[in-house]
C-alpha positions, 0 to 999 in steps of 0.5 A, a space after each residue: 425460086 422453089 418458094 415462089 413456084 410454091 406460091 404461084 402454085 397455091 393460087 389457082 380457083 380454087 383457092 379462088 373460090 376458097 377466099 370469096 367464100 370467106 368473110 371479107 369474099 361474102 356478097 361479090 358479084 364473082 361466078 367462079 363456075 360461069 366465068 370458068 364456062 365462058 372461057 372454056 366456050 370462047 376457047 372451043 368457039 375461037 378454035 372451031 371459027 379457026 378450024 382447027 383441031 384440039 391436037 393442031 391448037 395444042 401443037 402450036 402453044 404447046 400443050 396435048 390435045 387431053 389439056 386442049 380439051 380439058 380447057 374447053 370443058 372447063 375441067 382444068 385449072 388454067 395457068 394464066 400463061 396458057 390461057 394466053 398463049 391459046 387465046 393468042 394462037 385463036 386471035 383474041 386475048 382478055 380484058 380487065 373490065 371494071 365490073 357492073 356496079 349492084 
């Protein structure tokens, strides 16, 4: 179990960014920082549409207000489970779609 936890913690945005800079990842069209900003904006927009404070949203999903703030500013490497919980409370979800062809 401990090895599984360590392995899952090793694959955050930073590791993805490292991979994109490796030879096999060059030329990909994904911009991690832009994706992070878009997710942050959607969380903030969704929270404001629901008229929730950061504290309220955090309490609904079991996260401190500071974590919600970090999510909304793009400063946090958001765990998928936390992202899904936040989006569910906001009435949203994520969808995996093919990238546009170059």
